C-alpha positions as CSV (number, residue, x, y, z in Angstrom):
1,M,125.9,91.7,65.7
2,E,127.6,89.7,63.0
3,I,127.5,85.9,62.8
4,K,129.9,84.1,60.5
5,E,131.8,80.8,59.9
6,I,135.5,81.0,60.3
7,S,138.1,78.6,59.0
8,T,141.0,79.2,61.4
9,T,141.4,80.2,65.1
10,L,145.0,81.4,64.7
11,D,144.1,85.1,64.8
12,L,141.4,84.8,67.4
13,V,143.0,83.0,70.3
14,E,143.1,86.1,72.4
15,Q,139.3,86.4,72.1
16,L,138.5,82.7,72.2
17,H,140.3,82.0,75.4
18,P,138.4,84.6,77.5
19,L,135.0,83.4,75.9
20,L,135.6,79.8,77.0
21,I,136.9,80.9,80.4
22,D,133.9,83.1,81.0
23,C,131.5,80.3,80.1
24,V,133.2,77.8,82.3
25,E,133.5,80.2,85.2
26,S,129.7,81.0,84.9
27,G,128.9,77.3,85.1
28,A,128.4,76.3,81.5
29,S,128.8,72.6,80.8
30,V,131.4,72.7,78.1
31,G,133.8,70.1,79.2
32,F,136.1,72.0,81.6
33,L,136.4,72.3,85.3
34,T,137.1,75.3,87.6
35,P,139.6,76.6,88.3
36,V,140.3,76.9,84.6
37,N,143.7,75.5,83.5
38,E,145.1,77.8,80.9
39,Q,147.2,75.1,79.3
40,E,144.1,72.9,78.8
41,I,142.4,75.9,77.1
42,Q,145.4,76.4,74.8
43,S,145.5,72.7,74.0
44,Y,141.8,72.6,73.3
45,W,141.8,75.5,70.8
46,S,144.9,73.9,69.2
47,S,142.9,70.7,68.7
48,V,140.0,72.8,67.2
49,E,142.4,74.4,64.8
50,T,143.7,70.9,63.7
51,E,140.1,69.7,63.1
52,L,139.2,72.9,61.2
53,A,142.2,72.4,58.9
54,S,141.3,68.7,58.4
55,G,137.7,69.5,57.5
56,L,136.2,67.5,60.4
57,R,134.9,70.6,62.3
58,K,133.2,73.9,61.5
59,L,133.3,76.9,63.8
60,F,130.8,79.8,63.9
61,L,131.4,83.0,65.8
62,A,129.2,85.9,66.9
63,Y,130.8,89.3,66.9
64,D,129.7,92.6,68.5
65,D,131.8,95.6,67.5
66,G,134.6,93.3,66.4
67,S,134.7,91.3,69.6
68,V,133.8,87.6,69.8
69,I,130.8,87.2,72.0
70,G,129.7,83.7,71.1
71,A,130.6,80.5,69.3
72,V,129.2,77.1,68.3
73,Q,130.9,74.2,66.6
74,L,129.7,71.5,64.2
75,S,131.7,68.3,64.4
76,L,131.4,66.2,61.2
77,C,131.3,62.4,61.4
78,S,134.3,60.8,59.8
79,K,132.7,57.3,59.6
80,P,131.3,56.3,56.1
81,N,128.0,55.4,57.6
82,G,127.6,58.7,59.4
83,S,128.4,61.2,56.7
84,H,124.8,62.5,56.9
85,R,125.1,63.6,60.5
86,G,126.9,66.2,62.6
87,E,127.2,66.9,66.3
88,V,126.6,70.4,67.7
89,E,129.2,71.2,70.3
90,K,130.2,74.0,72.7
91,L,127.5,76.6,72.1
92,M,128.9,79.5,74.2
93,V,127.8,83.0,74.7
94,H,129.7,85.5,76.9
95,T,127.8,86.3,80.1
96,G,127.6,90.0,79.0
97,A,125.8,89.1,75.8
98,R,123.3,86.6,77.0
99,G,119.6,87.1,76.4
100,K,120.0,88.9,73.1
101,G,119.4,86.1,70.7
102,V,123.1,85.3,70.1
103,S,122.5,81.5,70.5
104,K,119.6,81.4,68.1
105,K,121.5,83.3,65.5
106,L,124.6,81.0,65.9
107,M,122.4,77.9,65.7
108,S,120.6,79.2,62.6
109,L,123.8,79.8,60.6
110,M,125.3,76.5,61.7
111,E,122.1,74.7,60.6
112,A,122.1,76.5,57.3
113,V,125.7,75.4,56.6
114,A,124.9,71.9,57.7
115,S,122.1,71.7,55.2
116,E,124.4,73.2,52.5
117,I,126.9,70.4,53.0
118,N,124.2,67.8,52.8
119,L,123.8,66.9,56.5
120,S,120.3,65.7,57.3
121,L,120.7,65.0,61.1
122,L,122.1,67.0,63.9
123,V,122.6,65.7,67.4
124,L,123.7,67.3,70.7
125,D,123.7,66.9,74.4
126,T,123.5,69.3,77.3
127,R,123.3,69.1,81.1
128,V,120.0,68.1,82.5
129,G,118.1,71.2,83.6
130,D,120.3,73.6,81.7
131,V,118.7,76.7,80.2
132,A,120.1,75.5,76.8
133,S,117.5,72.7,76.8
134,S,114.7,75.3,76.4
135,L,116.6,76.9,73.6
136,Y,117.0,73.7,71.7
137,R,113.4,72.8,72.1
138,S,112.3,76.2,70.9
139,I,114.3,75.8,67.6
140,G,113.0,72.4,66.8
141,Y,115.2,69.9,68.5
142,T,113.6,66.8,70.0
143,E,114.7,65.3,73.3
144,V,115.5,61.6,73.1
145,G,116.7,60.7,76.5
146,Q,118.9,61.3,79.5
147,I,121.9,59.6,81.1
148,P,122.4,60.2,84.9
149,Q,125.9,61.1,86.2
150,F,127.2,61.6,82.7
151,A,129.8,64.3,83.3
152,R,131.2,66.5,85.9
153,S,129.9,70.1,86.2
154,S,132.4,73.0,86.1
155,T,132.6,72.6,89.9
156,G,133.2,68.8,89.8
157,E,129.8,67.4,90.7
158,L,128.4,64.5,88.6
159,E,125.4,65.6,86.6
160,G,123.1,64.0,84.0
161,T,123.0,64.9,80.3
162,V,120.1,65.1,77.9
163,Y,120.3,64.2,74.2
164,F,118.6,66.0,71.4
165,F,118.3,65.6,67.6
166,K,117.0,67.6,64.7
167,I,116.2,66.3,61.2
168,L,117.1,69.0,58.7
């Protein structure tokens, strides 16, 4: 397995689309509803590309034998009073690669890069009760609260979210 930061999605769209679709269809809370709308997926990755080019986002991918099996993003705060913080977004691992430490390796590289660019605070949220909460706690994130009925699940039901932070 190889984990690396990438600066463009242009050559990876054919691998990123199926990863996102697999995660949504398996119930991951990553902002999309089922059935997956291909045009929304294309628009999403296009917006990621724009933010990568502008320097407002970083993207980290996990590869196995050249195929993308996971991803995590770091959104950088553009406000002057928030230049010390970043938001962890869309941690995704393909269903066929789960349980092999991919998430921890992605998070580790993302945190190392965040430190290198002088971020001192990371924040994130995930669905209440999601398995990701255990992961975040195990790697040093602190839960700070929950908001009920925050977002729709991939099936359309309203679910709560839980917020975490980590001081680097």
